C-alpha positions in Angstrom: -3.1 -69.9 21.8 -5.1 -66.8 21.0 -8.8 -66.8 21.5 -11.1 -67.3 18.5 -12.1 -63.6 18.4 -8.5 -62.4 18.8 -7.4 -64.7 16.0 -10.2 -63.4 13.7 -9.3 -59.8 14.5 -5.6 -60.4 13.8 -6.3 -62.2 10.5 -8.6 -59.4 9.4 -6.1 -56.7 10.3 -3.1 -58.4 8.7 -4.9 -59.6 5.5 -3.5 -56.8 3.3 -0.1 -56.7 1.6 1.2 -53.4 3.0 0.0 -54.3 6.6 1.8 -57.7 6.4 4.9 -55.9 5.3 4.6 -53.5 8.2 4.3 -56.4 10.7 7.4 -58.0 9.2 9.4 -54.7 9.5 8.2 -53.7 12.9 8.9 -57.1 14.4 12.5 -56.3 13.7 12.9 -52.7 14.8 11.1 -49.6 16.2 10.5 -47.0 13.4 8.8 -43.7 13.1 6.1 -43.0 10.5 8.5 -41.0 8.4 11.1 -43.8 8.4 8.4 -46.4 7.5 7.3 -44.2 4.6 11.0 -44.1 3.4 11.2 -47.9 3.6 7.9 -48.6 1.8 7.9 -45.7 -0.6 4.3 -44.8 0.3 2.6 -41.6 1.4 2.3 -40.8 5.1 -1.6 -40.7 5.1 -1.7 -44.2 3.6 0.9 -45.6 6.0 -0.7 -43.9 9.0 -4.1 -45.5 8.1 -2.5 -49.0 8.0 -0.7 -48.4 11.2 -3.9 -47.4 13.0 -5.7 -50.5 11.9 -2.8 -52.7 13.2 -2.7 -50.8 16.5 -6.4 -51.1 16.9 -6.1 -54.8 16.4 -3.4 -54.9 19.1 -0.7 -56.1 16.6 1.4 -53.0 17.0 2.5 -50.8 19.9 2.7 -47.0 19.5 4.6 -44.7 21.8 5.8 -41.1 21.9 9.4 -40.0 22.6 9.5 -36.2 22.7 9.2 -35.2 19.0 8.9 -38.7 17.6 6.2 -41.3 17.6 7.5 -44.9 17.2 5.8 -48.1 16.2 6.9 -51.7 17.0 5.5 -55.2 17.3 4.7 -56.1 20.9 7.7 -57.5 22.7 5.8 -59.9 25.0 2.4 -61.5 25.7 -0.3 -62.9 23.5 0.0 -60.1 20.9 3.6 -60.9 20.3 2.8 -64.6 19.8 0.0 -63.8 17.3 2.4 -61.5 15.3 5.0 -64.2 15.1 2.4 -66.9 14.2 1.3 -64.7 11.3 4.8 -64.0 10.1 5.6 -67.8 10.3 3.1 -68.2 7.4 5.2 -66.0 5.1 8.5 -66.8 3.4 11.0 -64.4 4.9 13.1 -64.6 1.7 10.2 -63.2 -0.3 11.6 -60.5 -2.7 9.4 -57.7 -1.3 10.3 -58.4 2.3 14.0 -58.7 1.4 13.8 -55.3 -0.3 12.0 -53.8 2.7 14.7 -55.2 5.1 17.5 -53.8 3.0 15.9 -50.4 2.8 15.2 -50.5 6.6 18.8 -51.2 7.3 19.8 -48.1 5.2 17.2 -46.0 7.0 18.4 -47.2 10.4 22.1 -46.6 9.5 21.3 -43.0 8.4 19.4 -42.4 11.7 22.5 -43.6 13.5 24.8 -41.3 11.6 22.6 -38.3 12.4 22.3 -39.2 16.1 26.1 -39.9 16.4 26.8 -36.3 15.5 25.4 -35.3 18.9 27.0 -38.1 20.8 30.8 -38.1 20.0 31.6 -38.3 23.7 29.3 -41.3 24.2 31.0 -43.1 21.4 34.5 -42.4 22.8 33.5 -44.0 26.1 33.2 -47.3 24.4 36.8 -47.3 23.2 38.9 -49.8 25.2 35.8 -51.4 26.7 36.7 -55.0 25.6 38.2 -55.8 29.0 35.1 -54.5 30.8 32.8 -56.5 28.5 34.8 -59.7 29.2 34.6 -59.1 32.9 30.8 -58.5 32.8 30.3 -61.6 30.7 32.4 -63.7 33.1 30.6 -62.4 36.2 27.2 -63.2 34.7 28.1 -66.5 33.2 26.9 -68.7 36.1 23.2 -68.2 35.5 20.8 -67.0 32.7 20.5 -63.3 32.1 16.7 -63.6 31.9 14.9 -60.3 31.5 17.4 -57.5 31.2 17.2 -53.8 31.9 20.0 -51.4 30.8 19.7 -48.1 32.7 21.3 -45.1 31.0 21.8 -47.2 27.9 23.5 -44.4 25.9 24.3 -45.8 22.5 23.1 -49.3 23.5 26.5 -50.9 24.1 25.4 -53.1 27.0 22.3 -54.2 25.1 24.4 -55.3 22.2 26.7 -57.2 24.7 24.0 -58.9 26.8 20.9 -58.7 24.7 21.6 -61.8 22.7 21.6 -63.8 26.0 18.5 -62.2 27.4 14.9 -63.4 27.0 13.8 -59.8 26.9 15.9 -56.6 26.9 14.9 -53.0 27.6 17.2 -50.0 27.4 16.2 -46.7 29.2 17.8 -43.3 28.7 16.7 -39.7 29.3 18.3 -38.6 26.0 16.3 -39.0 22.8 19.5 -38.5 20.7 21.1 -41.4 22.6 18.1 -43.6 22.1 18.0 -42.9 18.3 21.6 -44.0 18.1 20.9 -47.0 20.3 18.1 -48.1 18.0 20.3 -47.8 15.0 23.0 -50.0 16.6 20.8 -52.5 18.5 18.3 -53.1 15.8 20.9 -52.8 13.1 22.6 -55.8 14.9 19.4 -57.8 14.5 18.4 -57.7 18.1 14.7 -57.3 17.4 13.6 -58.4 20.9 15.4 -55.3 22.5 13.2 -52.3 23.3 14.3 -48.7 23.8 12.4 -46.4 26.1 12.9 -42.8 27.2 12.9 -42.6 31.0 14.3 -41.1 34.1 16.6 -43.2 36.2 15.1 -41.6 39.3 11.6 -42.7 38.2 11.9 -45.8 36.0 8.8 -46.5 33.9 8.1 -49.9 35.4 5.4 -50.5 38.0 6.6 -53.9 39.2 9.8 -56.0 39.7 10.2 -57.3 36.1 13.9 -57.9 35.6 16.3 -60.7 36.4 19.4 -58.6 35.5 19.8 -54.8 35.6 23.0 -53.1 34.4 24.0 -49.4 34.7 27.3 -48.3 33.2 28.9 -45.1 34.5 25.7 -43.3 35.5 25.8 -43.2 39.3 29.0 -41.3 40.1 27.9 -38.3 38.2 24.3 -38.4 39.4 22.8 -35.8 41.7 21.0 -38.5 43.7 22.9 -41.8 43.2 21.1 -43.6 46.1 17.7 -42.8 44.6 18.8 -44.1 41.2 20.2 -47.2 42.8 17.0 -47.7 44.8 15.0 -47.5 41.6 17.3 -50.1 40.0 16.7 -52.4 43.0 12.9 -51.8 42.8 12.8 -53.1 39.2 14.7 -56.3 40.1 12.9 -59.5 41.0 14.0 -60.8 44.4 17.2 -62.6 43.9 17.9 -60.7 40.7 21.3 -59.2 39.9 22.4 -55.6 39.6 25.6 -54.9 37.6 27.1 -51.5 38.3 30.1 -50.2 36.4 31.7 -47.0 37.7 34.8 -45.0 37.2 37.1 -45.2 40.2 38.3 -41.6 40.1 34.7 -40.3 39.6 33.6 -42.2 42.7 36.6 -40.8 44.6 35.3 -37.3 44.0 31.9 -38.0 45.5 33.2 -39.1 48.9 36.2 -39.1 51.1 35.8 -42.9 51.5 37.5 -45.5 49.4 35.4 -45.9 46.1 34.9 -49.6 46.8 33.6 -48.8 50.3 31.4 -46.2 48.7 29.8 -48.7 46.3 29.3 -51.2 49.1 27.6 -48.6 51.3 25.3 -47.6 48.4 24.4 -51.2 47.7 23.5 -51.8 51.3 21.3 -48.7 51.6 19.5 -49.6 48.3 18.7 -53.2 49.5 21.4 -55.0 47.4 23.8 -57.6 48.8 27.2 -57.3 47.3 28.4 -60.4 45.6 31.7 -59.0 44.2 33.5 -55.8 43.4 36.2 -56.1 40.7 38.7 -53.4 39.8 39.3 -53.3 36.0 42.0 -51.3 34.2 41.2 -50.0 30.7 42.6 -47.5 28.2 39.9 -45.1 29.4 40.9 -45.4 33.1 40.3 -47.4 36.2 36.8 -48.9 36.6 34.9 -51.0 39.2 32.5 -53.7 38.2 30.1 -54.4 41.2 27.6 -57.2 41.3 24.8 -57.3 43.9 21.5 -59.2 44.5 18.2 -57.8 45.6 17.5 -59.1 49.1 15.3 -56.4 50.6 13.1 -53.4 49.6 15.0 -50.2 48.8 15.7 -48.0 51.8 17.4 -45.1 50.0 16.2 -41.6 50.8 15.7 -38.8 48.3 
């Protein structure tokens, strides 16, 4: 339960129609000021003033991603609980909120169309992925997903697949265009608990082991420093947590003279991961490997 002062501050900040509408929107998706203005049909100065009040009260998070500044309701902690307690007082089928949601869906869809123009190759990688999806779900079915991290999330495909089963889900990518498309897809699918962050897989933006499951799809074989990236993945895992690495067989072959399965096993050992299983998977797009490992020791990979 929030403290008395926190409750008073939250009630004061939310006690205005536009600000309550903002909370309802930003509990469902991450939006820029411009997108919020499109949804609400209000001027940027007015919307910015409301956003500042909500941020000052701790009811919204604000973060910059290159040229864009995004706002969202907190994804965890006391602030998240307060926001949802406030929204529980409101009928989600209220006409104004339903109109806002419908307009938000249109804005997110348009964002996705613009971003997709820059990511035709990313979209093509998803074709024929059903068998990989089924394999990943099967391999992870024995225990809860828990807190999920998707490294190199691209268009957010793995977040869409595993996010519904996760208590918290974060997608990280270095490309802002990819993240804009991922937001359109993930939040358009109603996965409001999924967060998208810009970040470098060689220096992931997490200070502590936070995740029970980390997935990375086709990012290591083409990386300049795959061991460093895998060591970062390991660092973000809780002890006993699982890493799911999906790689292209032929791409791994080009990185080493060793058998690709042996290469993955060697990388896992150096990164402090104990291999549970490596499964070859044939798809329309080529031959893939799905490797599962658990964190058993601190990363020992060298730069």
